C-alpha positions in Angstrom: 12.6 -14.0 -7.9 9.8 -12.3 -10.0 8.3 -9.2 -8.2 4.5 -9.0 -7.8 2.6 -7.1 -10.4 0.7 -4.9 -8.0 1.0 -3.5 -4.5 -2.3 -5.1 -3.5 -4.3 -1.9 -3.5 -7.0 -1.4 -6.1 -7.4 1.6 -8.3 -4.9 4.0 -9.9 -1.9 4.9 -7.9 -2.3 7.9 -5.6 -0.4 11.1 -6.5 0.1 14.3 -4.6 -1.0 17.5 -6.3 1.6 20.0 -7.4 -0.1 23.1 -6.2 -2.8 23.9 -3.6 -5.1 26.9 -4.3 -6.9 28.2 -1.2 -8.6 31.4 -0.1 -7.7 33.7 2.8 -9.5 31.5 5.4 -6.6 29.0 5.2 -3.8 31.6 5.5 -1.7 30.5 8.4 2.0 29.7 8.6 1.2 26.2 9.8 -0.8 25.4 6.7 2.0 26.6 4.4 4.5 24.5 6.3 2.3 21.4 6.1 2.0 21.9 2.3 5.8 22.4 1.8 6.6 19.3 4.0 4.5 17.2 1.6 6.1 18.8 -1.5 3.1 20.8 -2.5 3.4 24.5 -3.5 0.8 26.5 -1.5 -1.1 29.3 -3.4 -2.9 30.9 -0.5 -4.0 34.5 -0.6 -2.7 36.5 2.3 -4.9 38.7 4.4 -4.6 42.4 3.7 -2.0 41.9 0.9 -3.4 39.9 -2.0 -6.9 39.8 -3.4 -8.6 36.4 -3.8 -9.8 37.3 -7.3 -6.9 35.4 -8.9 -7.6 32.3 -6.9 -11.4 32.4 -7.7 -10.9 31.4 -11.3 -9.6 28.0 -10.2 -12.3 27.5 -7.5 -15.4 28.2 -9.5 -15.1 24.9 -11.4 -15.5 22.9 -8.2 -18.2 25.1 -6.8 -20.2 24.9 -10.1 -19.9 21.1 -10.0 -21.2 21.0 -6.4 -24.1 23.1 -7.5 -24.9 20.7 -10.3 -25.0 17.8 -7.8 -27.1 19.8 -5.3 -29.9 20.1 -8.0 -30.6 16.5 -7.3 -32.7 16.6 -4.1 -31.6 13.3 -2.6 -27.9 14.2 -2.7 -27.4 17.3 -0.5 -29.3 15.7 2.4 -28.5 12.0 2.6 -31.8 10.2 3.2 -30.5 6.7 2.4 -28.9 4.7 5.1 -27.2 2.2 2.9 -24.0 3.5 1.2 -24.5 1.5 -2.0 -27.9 3.1 -2.7 -26.4 6.6 -2.1 -23.5 5.7 -4.3 -26.0 4.6 -7.0 -27.8 7.9 -6.8 -24.5 9.8 -7.0 -23.5 7.8 -10.0 -26.8 8.4 -11.7 -26.5 12.1 -11.0 -23.0 12.2 -12.5 -24.3 10.3 -15.6 -27.1 12.7 -16.1 -24.8 15.7 -15.7 -22.4 14.2 -18.2 -25.1 13.5 -20.7 -26.4 17.0 -20.4 -22.9 18.4 -21.1 -22.4 16.1 -24.0 -25.7 17.3 -25.6 -24.5 20.9 -25.2 -21.4 20.3 -27.3 -22.8 17.9 -29.9 
């Protein structure tokens, strides 16, 4: 009569985002309908109407982080065949990036 503690899936429970920020390349009625069907508010710039400047301030964080990872030569082009080795290099890169950011603020 006691329910199980977990659903059997590892990790934290998945959640949908509240909003989706995208540029004009994703502007289509179908994309907006897909977002709304999933309960996500689309923030997509419209061609010829809105400028994408407002959306850019949210996107630069992701693009900056990708640029940080691309500084590690092994990551942009995957030379390793084994996934665990590639994952180890990605984890090492994330650790070094974090350490560099901590040093900036301390």
